[in-house]
N, C-alpha and C positions, 0 to 999 in steps of 0.2 A: 661779678660777673664781668666776664671779658667782653669787651665791646665788639660787635660784629666785623669791624675790619679786621680785628687780630684773628677773628677764628678764621676768617676767609684766608689769611696768609697762612696760618697753620696747614690748612688743608692744602693748599697749592706746593707749601713745601714737602710735604709728604707723599705727594703724587708723583714728584720729580724726583725723588729719590727711591722709590718702589725700585725693586731690581727686575730687571725685565727678563722677562720668559725667554729661556735658549730656544732658538730655532731649531728645527728639524734637519739634519745634515744630508742634503743631496747623495741618494744612492748614486755611484758613478755606473754609468752604461755600460752592458754586458755586449761585447763584439761578439756578432755571430760569427760562427767558424767558416771560414772562406771555404768555399765548395772547388773542390780538385776540377780543372779543365781536362777533358778528354785529351789522352798523349795523342797526336796524329798519326797513322799508320807508315812507317817507314817505305817508300818506294823504292822499289829495286832499281838500282842506278844500272847503266850500260855496262854489260861485260861481266855481269853477276849471275846471268841467268844459266839455269843448269840445263848442258847440253842434252840435246835430244838424244835417244838413243839411236843407234844406228839399225837400219831398216833388216830384215832377213836376208836382202837382196846384198847387203854390205858386212853384216854381223860376222865378227871372228873372234876366236880366241888362241891362233895359234896360224903360223903363215900356210902350211898344208890344208889349211879351209879354204884358201882364197884359190881363184883362178883367173886367167887371164882371157876374157871374154872378146870376140872379135869385134859384135857391137856393142858390148855393155861395159867394156874394161875390166877393171878388178872386182870381182864379183865373188860370193860365197860360193865355194863347189856344190854344197847339197843343194842351196838355190836353183842353180845352172842345172843340173840333171835333174830336178822336177821339173823346169820350165823349157827344158830342150831335150828330153830324153834321146831323141835322133839325131842331135847335134845341131849347130848352128848353121843357116843358109848363109855364110860371110867370109869372106877373105881379107886379109891384113886387117885394115882399121889398127884394134888396137892390140893385135898380135903380130903386126908387121915385122920387119927385119928390125932388130935391135932392142924388143920387147925382152924385159927381165920377169921374172917369177915373181908374182905380187907380193907383198909382206901384209901381216896383219899388224895395224899400228894404232894404237887407242881404240882397240875394238872394232875396227873397220879395216877393210882390204883395201890398199892402197897401191897404185902402178907405178912400176919402177922402169924407166928406159935409159940406157946408157948409164948406168951407176945413180942416176939423179930421180928423183920424183917426179912424175909425169902426172900434172893436173889434170890435163888434157883427155886422160884414161881412168882418173879417179871420180868415184860418186857420180857417176853420168845418170841424169833422168831420161831415159829413153825406154820407149815403151817396148816390151817383148814382140818378137815376129808370131804371126796366126800362122796355124797349120804345123805338119810334120817337119822334120829336121831332114836333112840328106839321108841318112841312115834308114828313115822310113818312108821316104817318099816314093811316088811311083804315078805311072800313066795306064798302068795293063797290067793284066796278070802276070807277063811273061819277065816285068822288072820286077819281081819278087822271089826271094828263096828263102829255104827255112834255114836257119841256123842251131846246133845244139844248144849254144850259149846264148847269142843274140836274140834268138827267135825269128820271127818274121824281118826281114830287112830287104833294103833295095840290093839287088844283085850286084848292080857296079859297085858299090860302096864295099860290100862284103869282099870284092876281089882287091880293092886297097887296103884291106886289113891284113895283119896277121892274127887271126884269131888264135885263142889257146885250144889245145887239142881236149875234146871231150865228149863224154858217151850218151847216147840216148838224150836226156833232158829235152828240149821241143821238137827232137827228132827220133824220139820213142815209138815203139809200133803203136799205130793208130792215127798219127799225124796224117793231114792231107796237104794237098800243094796250097801254099798261101795265097790270097787274091787281094787283088787291089781294090780298095774301096774307100769312094770319098780322095783319093789321092794317097792312101795311106795303106801301107803292105799288113794285110790282117793273117794270124795263123788260124789254123781250122783243124779240128780232132772230132772225129766221131760225126761229121754233118754239122757240127755248129762252130760258133768263134770260141775260141781258144784264147781266153783272156790273159792266161800267165804267159803266153808266149807271142803277145802282141804290146807293141810299144814300150817294149824292154829300154832301159838304160843303156847306153854304148859307152865305152870306153871315154873318157874327157881326152 
């Protein structure tokens, strides 16, 4: 029988030589996917803005769509006729001596004078004049006359024109002498206003 001391030594030796249990391997931490930052909207830089479309007063597609207006400079011919059916009560201005026929450039009527662009008569921001133009203006019935083509017009204005020959029209049977109403010559037929022969667009 072994002494107690020997038994204790043997137990101690057995404990010291025992194979240690393997420790669990640490799992690598999974990286969270990076969230994409919202991209900033590009701000428009100076000079990149889309050019505004020209107004009906200036818009054009060909040179013959433009007209030189005394008050407004180079403008669209149709706009001028609708705005001033009786012409403009204006002299010189943007139709003074040296004024050339306006041109349609980049979709907009452009004024020219002396062979060069005239910025003082291009894209003018001027309000139209109120009231009838010289061809339709009057102060009394006697100031008005009726013409087969132009309808009721100012008698003196008509004397300055070279109207084309025409038959009937606004002077066909049934027409009456025109009257001056609210400063404008008005055509009459059969005792009533005749709108078709009042305020007609006169030649530009």
